[in-house]
C-alpha positions as CSV (number, residue, x, y, z in Angstrom):
1,M,-6.3,25.3,1.2
2,N,-5.4,22.2,0.1
3,D,-8.3,19.3,0.4
4,S,-6.2,16.4,-0.8
5,L,-5.3,13.4,1.3
6,R,-2.4,11.8,2.5
7,I,-3.3,7.5,1.2
8,C,-1.9,4.6,2.2
9,V,-2.7,2.3,-0.1
10,I,-3.5,-1.6,0.2
11,S,-4.1,-4.4,-1.9
12,S,-2.9,-7.4,-2.7
13,G,-1.4,-7.0,-6.6
14,P,0.0,-4.8,-9.0
15,D,-3.8,-4.5,-10.9
16,E,-5.4,-3.4,-7.7
17,F,-2.9,-1.1,-6.7
18,A,-2.4,0.5,-9.8
19,T,-5.8,1.0,-10.0
20,I,-6.8,2.3,-7.1
21,H,-3.3,3.9,-6.7
22,A,-4.7,6.3,-10.1
23,A,-8.3,6.8,-8.6
24,C,-6.5,8.3,-5.5
25,A,-4.5,10.8,-7.6
26,D,-7.8,11.9,-10.1
27,S,-9.2,12.9,-7.3
28,G,-6.2,14.8,-6.3
29,H,-5.1,12.9,-3.7
30,R,-1.7,12.2,-2.3
31,P,-0.5,8.2,-2.1
32,V,2.1,7.9,0.5
33,A,2.5,4.2,1.1
34,Y,1.9,0.8,-0.4
35,F,1.3,-2.2,1.7
36,Y,1.3,-5.7,0.4
37,G,-0.5,-8.5,2.4
38,R,1.6,-11.4,1.6
39,S,-0.6,-13.2,3.0
40,L,-4.3,-14.4,2.7
41,R,-4.3,-14.2,6.7
42,S,-3.3,-12.6,9.9
43,D,-0.1,-14.8,10.1
44,G,-0.6,-16.9,7.7
45,P,1.5,-18.7,5.3
46,N,3.2,-16.4,2.7
47,L,1.2,-17.4,-0.9
48,D,2.9,-19.5,-3.6
49,D,3.2,-16.7,-5.1
50,A,4.5,-14.1,-3.1
51,G,8.4,-13.7,-4.0
52,E,6.9,-12.6,-8.5
53,M,4.3,-11.1,-7.1
54,T,6.5,-8.8,-4.3
55,A,8.6,-8.4,-7.8
56,S,5.8,-7.4,-9.4
57,I,4.5,-5.2,-7.2
58,L,8.4,-3.1,-6.9
59,N,8.5,-2.9,-11.0
60,A,4.2,-0.8,-10.3
61,V,5.3,1.2,-7.4
62,P,6.2,5.2,-8.4
63,R,9.5,7.1,-6.8
64,G,9.3,8.1,-3.8
65,M,6.6,5.3,-2.3
66,D,7.5,3.1,0.4
67,L,6.4,-0.3,0.2
68,L,6.1,-1.8,3.3
69,L,5.0,-6.2,3.8
70,P,3.7,-5.8,7.0
71,G,3.9,-9.3,8.9
72,N,0.9,-9.2,11.1
73,I,-2.1,-7.5,11.0
74,E,-0.2,-5.6,14.9
75,G,3.0,-4.0,12.1
76,L,0.7,-3.1,9.8
77,A,-1.4,-1.1,12.0
78,L,1.4,0.4,14.1
79,T,3.2,1.0,10.5
80,L,-0.5,2.4,8.9
81,S,-0.1,4.3,11.8
82,L,3.2,6.0,11.3
83,F,2.1,7.4,8.2
84,H,-0.9,9.8,9.6
85,P,-3.5,8.3,6.6
86,A,-6.0,11.4,6.3
87,S,-4.5,14.4,7.6
88,R,-3.8,17.0,5.2
89,S,-1.7,17.8,2.6
């Protein structure tokens, strides 16, 4: 039986993403999507460096992994549910 989980990673930058992604993979889990929160608050304005940060994150995301940029908490919740995180691989 395979005990690995499908993981959706939510973080605010490429360094955090890389650390979380490596920890998941090292533990035998499969990251399937990366969510970048462009704002510190739901429906808040984008951070000033959101464009540069998104470009650097694109370079950090492994091939085959989805990168999502939800605009609000409702969009995040809906999209997360579609990935079925925590289900067994």
